[in-house]
C-alpha positions, 0 to 999 in steps of 0.5 A: 467452504464459504456459504456466502460472501460478506462485505461487512463483519465485526472488524470492518469498521476498524480495518476501514478507518485504518484504510481511510487514514492510510489513504488520506495520509498518502494522498495528502503527502503526494499533493504536498510534494507535488503541489507545495514543494513542487518537486520536479521529476529528476530534482533531488532534495537531500534530507540526510546523508542517506535519504533524498527526496525525488520524484519518480513516476512508476508506471508498473507494479512493485520495484518498477516491475511490469512497466505499462506504457499503454492505456490497456496496461494501465487499465489492467493494473487498475483493475487488478487493484480493484479486485484485490481491494474487493478481496481484502475487503471480504477477508477483513469481513471475515477476520476475527482479530483486531491485528489482522484487521489493522493489517488489512486496513493498511494494505487497503489504504495503500492500494487505493492510494496507488491505484488513485495515482494511476487513475489521476496521473497515469502512474504512481508517484514515488518520492523516497530514495534511501541509499548508502555505500553507493547502493540505492534502494528503490524509490517508494511512497507512503502508500508502499509503506502502509502495504509493507507494514500491513503485510509485516503485521500479517506475517507476525500474526501467523507466526505468533498464531503458530507459536501459540498452537492456533494454526490458521486462527487470527488472533489479537 
């Protein structure tokens, strides 16, 4: 049981630097797509035979689930994002492995990037559309990439720990 909740630990600096980098890269890319490239909703820019750039405003969560068209729904999603980020920062303060700190930083940065979109635009701007053989995957952004990469690293770390016999301990 936790005797006290802390927001800073030995690997917090690493995790928060990664979070800041992921956040900045995501926000810079979104600014460039919207302001410099000027991509408009419904416009497709073909990059490769399997990748298009397109603007999709996601008013929900992952995969467009739980679409929110009201201010109340938007505020609930923003509040849930804030709660998740605080919980991740506490986890980061308690973690003992650089790999876990890196993963948590990616997830925090991605969550903050998408949360900023919700506050500024009322929805999350997604741009990357992969497709092949008539099948289109969901449209996503760099914040989503950071979140998925962070979760993937956490899964890798937990499997690696289990194989090493260190159940429950996060390593480097």
